[in-house]
C-alpha positions in Angstrom: -22.1 -52.6 1.0 -24.1 -55.2 3.1 -27.2 -54.1 5.0 -29.3 -56.6 6.5 -32.1 -55.9 8.7 -34.5 -58.1 11.0 -33.4 -61.3 9.3 -35.5 -64.3 10.6 -35.1 -67.9 9.5 -37.1 -70.9 10.6 -36.9 -74.7 10.0 -40.1 -76.1 10.9 -40.5 -75.2 14.5 -36.9 -74.0 15.1 -36.1 -70.5 14.9 -32.4 -70.4 13.8 -31.9 -66.5 13.1 -34.1 -64.2 15.6 -34.0 -60.8 13.9 -30.3 -60.3 12.9 -29.3 -56.7 12.1 -25.8 -56.3 10.1 -24.0 -53.6 8.4 -20.8 -54.3 6.7 -18.9 -51.6 4.9 -16.8 -51.9 1.8 -13.5 -53.4 2.1 -14.0 -54.4 5.7 -12.9 -57.9 6.9 -15.3 -59.2 9.3 -15.3 -62.6 11.2 -18.3 -64.3 12.6 -17.7 -66.6 15.6 -20.0 -68.4 18.1 -20.7 -72.2 19.2 -22.0 -74.8 16.8 -25.8 -74.3 16.2 -25.6 -70.5 17.0 -26.8 -69.7 13.3 -23.5 -68.7 11.7 -23.7 -70.7 8.6 -27.5 -70.1 8.0 -26.7 -66.4 8.1 -24.0 -66.7 5.9 -26.1 -68.5 3.4 -28.8 -65.9 3.5 -26.3 -62.9 3.2 -24.7 -65.0 0.3 -28.3 -65.2 -1.4 -28.0 -69.1 -1.3 -31.0 -69.1 1.0 -33.9 -66.5 1.8 -35.0 -65.2 5.2 -38.4 -65.6 6.6 -40.9 -63.1 7.7 -40.8 -61.9 11.4 -43.5 -64.2 12.1 -43.6 -68.0 11.3 -47.0 -68.2 10.2 -46.3 -65.5 7.5 -42.7 -67.0 6.5 -43.5 -66.8 2.7 -43.2 -63.1 2.9 -40.4 -60.6 3.9 -42.3 -58.3 5.9 -40.0 -56.0 8.0 -36.9 -57.6 6.4 -34.2 -56.1 4.5 -31.1 -57.4 2.7 -29.0 -54.8 0.4 -25.7 -55.8 -0.9 -23.9 -53.5 -3.2 -27.0 -51.0 -3.2 -29.1 -54.0 -4.8 -32.3 -55.0 -3.0 -31.8 -58.9 -3.0 -35.3 -59.6 -1.7 -36.9 -58.0 -4.7 -35.0 -60.2 -7.2 -36.5 -63.0 -9.0 -34.5 -66.2 -9.2 -32.7 -65.7 -12.5 -31.7 -62.4 -11.6 -30.5 -63.3 -8.2 -28.4 -65.9 -9.8 -26.7 -63.7 -12.3 -26.0 -61.2 -9.5 -24.7 -63.9 -7.4 -22.2 -65.2 -9.8 -20.9 -61.7 -11.0 -21.0 -60.1 -7.5 -20.2 -62.7 -4.9 -17.4 -65.3 -4.4 -17.7 -68.1 -2.0 -14.9 -70.2 -0.1 -15.8 -73.4 1.7 -14.1 -75.6 4.4 -14.1 -78.3 1.9 -13.2 -76.4 -1.5 -15.7 -78.4 -3.6 -13.4 -78.6 -6.7 -14.7 -80.4 -9.5 -12.2 -83.7 -9.6 -12.4 -84.1 -13.3 -11.1 -80.7 -14.1 -7.6 -79.2 -13.8 -6.9 -76.2 -11.4 -7.2 -74.1 -14.3 -10.6 -75.3 -15.5 -12.0 -75.2 -12.1 -11.0 -71.6 -11.7 -12.4 -70.7 -15.1 -16.0 -72.2 -14.3 -17.8 -69.0 -12.8 -16.5 -66.9 -15.7 -17.8 -69.5 -18.2 -21.1 -69.4 -16.6 -21.1 -65.6 -16.9 -20.4 -66.3 -20.7 -17.2 -64.4 -20.5 -14.8 -65.3 -23.6 -12.6 -68.4 -23.0 -9.3 -66.4 -23.8 -9.8 -63.7 -21.6 -11.2 -66.0 -18.9 -8.1 -68.3 -19.1 -5.5 -65.2 -19.1 -7.2 -64.0 -15.9 -7.4 -67.4 -14.3 -3.6 -67.9 -15.0 -2.9 -64.4 -13.6 -4.7 -65.3 -10.3 -3.0 -68.7 -9.9 0.2 -67.1 -10.5 -0.4 -64.4 -8.1 -1.5 -67.4 -5.5 1.8 -69.1 -6.1 0.3 -71.9 -8.2 1.4 -71.1 -11.8 3.2 -74.6 -11.7 0.1 -76.5 -11.0 -2.6 -75.1 -13.4 -2.7 -78.4 -15.3 -3.0 -80.5 -12.0 -6.3 -82.1 -11.0 -7.4 -81.6 -7.4 -6.3 -84.9 -6.3 -2.7 -84.0 -7.4 -2.8 -81.1 -5.1 -2.1 -80.7 -1.5 -4.9 -79.4 0.9 -3.6 -75.9 0.8 -3.2 -75.7 -2.8 -6.6 -77.1 -3.5 -7.8 -74.2 -1.2 -6.0 -71.7 -3.0 -7.3 -72.9 -6.5 -10.7 -72.5 -4.5 -9.8 -68.8 -3.7 -8.9 -68.0 -7.3 -12.1 -69.6 -8.4 -13.8 -67.2 -5.8 -11.9 -64.2 -7.6 -12.3 -64.9 -11.1 -15.4 -62.6 -11.7 -13.9 -60.0 -9.6 -16.7 -60.0 -7.0 -17.2 -57.2 -4.5 -17.8 -59.6 -1.5 -16.1 -62.9 -0.6 -18.1 -65.3 1.7 -15.9 -67.7 3.6 -17.3 -70.7 5.8 -14.7 -72.1 7.9 -12.1 -71.8 5.0 -9.0 -72.9 6.9 -10.9 -75.7 9.0 -9.5 -78.6 6.8 -5.9 -77.2 6.6 -2.8 -77.7 8.6 -1.4 -74.9 11.0 1.0 -73.6 8.2 -1.4 -73.7 5.3 -4.1 -72.0 7.5 -1.8 -69.1 8.5 -0.8 -68.7 5.0 -4.5 -68.5 3.9 -5.3 -66.1 6.5 -2.6 -63.8 5.6 -3.9 -64.1 1.7 -7.2 -62.7 2.8 -5.6 -59.5 3.9 -3.5 -59.4 0.9 -6.2 -59.8 -1.4 -8.3 -57.1 0.4 -5.4 -54.7 0.0 -4.9 -55.8 -3.6 -8.4 -56.1 -5.0 -10.5 -54.3 -2.6 -12.9 -56.9 -1.8 -15.1 -57.2 1.3 -14.7 -60.5 3.4 -17.5 -62.2 5.5 -15.6 -65.2 7.3 -17.1 -67.6 9.6 -14.3 -69.5 11.6 -13.7 -71.3 14.6 -9.9 -70.2 14.4 -9.6 -67.6 17.1 -6.4 -66.3 15.4 -8.1 -65.6 12.1 -11.2 -64.1 14.0 -9.1 -61.8 15.9 -7.0 -60.6 12.7 -10.3 -59.3 11.2 -11.2 -55.7 11.2 -14.3 -56.5 13.2 -15.3 -59.9 15.3 -18.9 -60.5 15.5 -20.4 -63.0 18.1 -23.6 -65.1 17.3 -25.3 -66.4 20.5 -28.7 -68.4 20.0 -29.7 -66.7 16.5 -28.7 -63.3 17.4 -25.5 -61.3 16.6 -23.6 -58.9 18.9 -21.7 -55.8 17.8 -23.5 -55.4 14.3 
């Protein structure tokens, strides 16, 4: 499902990722933990195609010599920006600590956005979005805007938005970091329900030990490298 090899990332003189190797199977829930600054979010952004890796040598960082990033049998590093953007929207879903819902749109409209970007029909999209919101216990909140929803409800809307295009992989960066304990526990259980229901692969960065230990596999990042790949 995800195969990354020899992933490096530099920011000026700082080497953030130092040759990361990683293999994640389809339907697996993997947590990534580590101290702040270890490179977790940078790795997630590269795996999620939101950023690109550098080569193994800083002086040649505009090439991908020796690096490999394959997701769902697609060679990500060979895609141009337009192809990559389309692949990302159809195959990958994202959940962040701060839900990043658009405040002027309702819950239903926020969920529909990725499908509209993919040019899916409005009627079909709204039907699927309502089904997801109902599944997530939000059928009575579909016409509410984000400022009318609790933190837990907003995050569940963000989960529905991540699922609308039926992606193969969900990337989550501190998804419960901004939630109270009860809402966080519900969200954690939801990830496993979604995996069982829809078969998605989850890659989750978290400081929450409970969530990290619930995962099928916990990876630890230390100073730009990962253990137990």
